[in-house]
N, C-alpha and C positions, 0 to 999 in steps of 0.2 A: 387332454384336460390340463389347463394352466393353473399352477399354484399361485399363491400370493407372491412368492419370490419371482416367479416367471413374469408376473404382471409388472413388478418393479423393474425387472430387467428390460421389458419392452418399453416402458416409459423412459428409462435412461437412454436406451439405444435410439429411440425415435427423437427425443428432445436433444440429446447430445449431438447426433448426426445433423439435425436441422440447424442447430446453433453454430456448429463448426462450419458448415457450408455457408451459412449467412455471413459469418465473420470474414470468410475468405473471398466472397464474391460481392459483398454489399458496397465496398468502397475501393475504387481502383488505386487510391493513394494509401495503401496499407503501410503501417510502420512495423517495427520489430515487435512491439508489444502485441499487435494484432496476431502475428504469426505464433508468438509464444502462447497467447491465450487460446488460439485454435488448437495448438499442439496439446495443451493440458486437457482441454475438454475432449478433444479427439482421442487421446490416449485412454481416458476414463471410459469413453464410449466403446472403444475397441476391446478393452479388457472385459467389460460387462457382456459385450457381444459374444466373446469367446466362452464365457461361463454359461451364457444362455444356450449356446450350441452344444456345450458339454451336457447340459441337462436334457437336451433333445436327442442325445446320442450321436451327434455329428462330429467327426474328427476329434473324439474325446482325448486321445493320447496327446495329440499335438497341442490343443488348447490348454489342457491341464499342465503340460510341461512349460509352455511359454508364460503361464500365469505367474510363475515365481520370479520372472525377470522384470515385471512392470514396476515393482517397488523401487528398483534402482534407477528408474527414469523420472519419477515424480519429483524427487528432491532437486536435481539440476534444473528441471523445467520451471519449478516454482521460484528458484533463486534467480534465474535469468529473466523470468517475467517480472520479478520484483525490481531487478536492476534496470530493465527497460522503462519502468515507470519512474524510478527514482533518479536515474542518470540521463540527462538530456543528450549526452554524446556517447552513450554506451554502444560499443561495437564488439561483435564476437571476434575473438582472436584464436590463435593456436592453443593458448592455455585453456580457453573455454572448452575445447574439444575433450580435454582430459577428464572433465567432470562426467562425461558420458562413457568413459572407459569401463567402469564396473558393469554397466548395462550391456555394453557390447561384448564384454568378456563372458558374462553369464549366458548371453544368447549363443555364443560359440560353444560354450560348455554344454548347453542343452542339446545342441546339434551333435557334438562329438560323443556325448554319453547317452544319447537317446533319452534324455530327461532324467537320468539317474543323478545328476548334479543337484537336483531339487531336494535337498535333505534339510532336517531341522537346523543344522548349523548355518545354512544359507539363509534360512528364515530369520535367524537372530541377526545376521549381517544386514538383512534388508531393514529390520526395525531400527538398528543403530544408524544406518545410512540415512533413512528418511528423517529421523529425529535430529540428527546433526545438521542437515540442510534446513530444517524448519527453524532451528536455533539461529543459523546464519541469516535466514530471512528476517527474523525479528531484529537482529543486529543491524541489518541493512535499513530497515524502516526507522530504527532509532537514529541512525546516522543521518538519514534523509531529513528527518524532522529537525535535527539540530542544525544542519546546514541551511535549511529554509528559514529557520528562525533568525539565524545570524545575517542573512543576506536579503530577504524579501519581506514585504509588508502584506502580502496576500494571505489572509488567514485561512481562506478556503483551501489553499494548497496543503494545509495540514490535516485535512479531513481524509485520512487514509486508514481510519479504524476498521473499515471493511476488510482490509488486507490482514489485519490481526485475526479477524473471524475466519478468513480462509485458512490461515495457518493453524488455528485452533481446531477447525473441522478436520483437516488432514491429520492432526495429532490424535484426535478422537478416533479417526478411522484406524490408525495404527494401534491405538490402545485397545479398541474393541476387537481388532483382528488378533492381537496377542491373547486376549481373554478367550476368544474362539479357539485359537490354536491349543491353549492349555486345556480347555473344556473337551476338545476332541480327543486328546491323549488320555484324559480321565474318563472317557466314554460317557460324557454328559451330553444332554440335548443342546445342540448349537443353533437350532432353528431361529430363535429370537436374535441371537448375536449376528448371525449371517444376514438377516434382514436389516438389522441396525446398521451394518456396514454399507449396504446398498442405499439405504435412506440417507445416510451421511454423504455418500457419493452424489446423490441427486441434489442434496442441499449445496454441495460444493459447486456443482455445475451451474446452478441457478445464481448463486452468489457471485461466481466469477463472471458470468455473462452480464447480469444486470448492473453490476458496479464496474467491472473491468472493461467492458465494451464502451461504456460511457466515458471512462477515464481515458481510454486510448483515442477517443474522438476529441478530447480536450487535453492535449499533451502538455505536460509541465515537467519539472525536474531541475536538478542543479547541474551546473557545468563544472568542468575541471577546475576553473578559476575559483568558483564558489567553494568547492571542497578544500582547495589549498588555503583559501582565506580563512575558512572556519577552523581548519586544523592549526593554522598559525595562532589563533586566539587562545589555544590551550597551552601554547609554549610559554616558557618563563621569560622570554625576551619581550620587553615592553618598550614603548616609545617614552623615554624619560622627559618629563616636563615638570615645571614647578607648580605649586599650588596656585600662584597668581596666573600662570599661563592656562591652567585648567579652568580656572574661574572665568577667564576671558573667553575661552573656547565655548564653555557652557552658555555664557551670556549670548555669544554670537549664534549658537545653535538655537536657543529658545527664541531669540529675536527674529531669526530667519523663518522659523516655523510659524510664528504668529503673523509675520509680515507677508510671506510668500504663500503660506498655507500649503506647503508641498505635500502634506499628509493627505490632501484630497485626491492625489494621484494614486489610484488603486494599484498601479504597477510600480510604485516607488520602490527603489532598491537602495541599499546602503551606499553603493557606489555612486548612484545618482545624487543622493543627498550630500555625500561628502564632496562631490565635484561642485555642487551649488554653493556650499559654504566655503570651499577652498581649503579643506584640511584632509590629510590622509584618511582613508576609510578605516584603516587599522586603529588609528587614534580615535576616530569617531566611535568605533565600537567599544573601545576601552572606556571612553567617557560614559557611554550609555550603560555599560555593565557596572562600572564602579560607582558612578554618581547616582544613577536611578535604580540600580539593582534590577535591571530588566534587559532582555535581549531586544534586538531591533524590532521584531514584529510586535511585541508587547508595548514597546515605547511608542511606536507610531500609532497603534490602536488606542492608546491612552488619549492622545490628542484627538483622534477621530470620535471617541466616545464623549469626551468633554464638549466638543463642538456639537455633537448630536443632542446632548442634554440642553445646551444653550438654545438650540433650534426648537426643541420641544417646549421649553419654558417661554420662548419668544418666537412663535411661529410667524413666518412671513405672510401666511394667509390662513383664514379659518379652516380651509379644506385641505391643508397640507397633510400628506400621508407619511407614514413611517417609511414606506418604500422610497419616496422622494428624498427624504432626509438621509437615509443610509447611502444612497448613491451620491448625494451631494457631499457627504463628509469623507468619502473615499472607500466605502465598502462595495463589494461587487457580488455579494451573496446575502440573502435575507437570513439564512440559517447561521452563517458566520457572524453576522451583525448581532443577532439575538443572543448567541453564545457569548460573544465578547462583552456585550452590554450587561448581561446578567452577571458575568464574572466580575465586572468592575463595580456595579451598583447593587447587586443582590436582588434586583427585580427585573422584569422583562421591559422592553421598550414601550409596549402598550400600557403596562401598569404605570410606568413613569410619566408617560404622555397624558394619561387620564387625570393625573394630579393637577395638571395645569390647564385643563379644558373644562 
C-alpha cells in the first residue's frame, strides 16, 4: 500500500530521472551549465530514491546514513550552476574542488563511523552550509545584473528572476526541514512538514528544468573583461575632463545615435558604441552615468522606446504590428519590450498604439 508520501516520492524519482537523462543525452554539444543542471536534479532524485527505499525497508541503514550528507552538496552545485550561467568563461579549477570537501568529508565520516556521525550538530552545520551558499548565489546574480547593465543593451539578458525563485525554494526546503527537525524532537506530528519538503523538491526540479534548460540552450553571460570594466566604474579614479569637453562629447554621442541609430542593433555593447564614437568606453560610461543618471542598458533602451513611440504615432503602414516595431527599434524580445515600454511611459505598447489608430 502506497501512502501519499510514497506517491510524491515516485513522481519525483520518475520525473527527476527522466529529466536528468534527457539533459545528458538530448544535445551532443553540452556545456558546463547542462552538466551542473543534471547534477542538481540528479542529486535530488537520488536522495528521494533513497528515502523511498527506506520506507520500503530496503537497505534502510545505508540510505538513512547517507541522507545526512546531501545537504553539503546542494550549496556548491547551486553556486557553480549559477556561475556557469553568469560567467561566459567560467572554468572549474583546483579551488572549485575545495567547495565539495565538506561533502566528501561527511561521506568518509559516515563510512568510518557506520553512520554515527549523523548527529544534531551535523544537521546544524548542514543548515548553515546551505544558507551561506544560497546567500553567495544571490550575490552572484546581483553582480551579474550589474555587469550586464554596464556593458550590454540586451534587456532580456536581465530576465534571471527564475534563479531567485530557485534559491528561495531551496531556502524554504531548509526552513521547513528545520521546523520538521524541531517538531520531531518535540514529538509532534511531522507528516505535513515532511510532505511539504518533498513538494518543494518537486517544484525545484520543474523550475530548474523548464527555465534552466532553456537558458543553457541560449547561453549568455559576462566575460572577464566585462567584469573588470564594471569593477573599474566603482573606483574613485575617473578620466578628468572639463565641462566644455564633456559637453562636446555628449553632443557627439547624441548626434551619433540620431544619425547612425546604433541603438537599433540589439547586440550593441558599450565597447562597440565607444569605438564608433571614438572615445574610451570608460569615459562613455561616466558620461552616461553622470549626465543622464542611467546605466548603459537603460540609456540605450530610452532611445529605443522613443523611436518606438514615434513609429506608433506615425506608422509606416496601416497594418504595422507591435512585433515589427520592437524588432525595428532594437529589441529582441516581446516581453522585454513590453516591460521597458511600460517602465518608461506608464502604459503598455498596445495601449499607446491604440491612442493613435
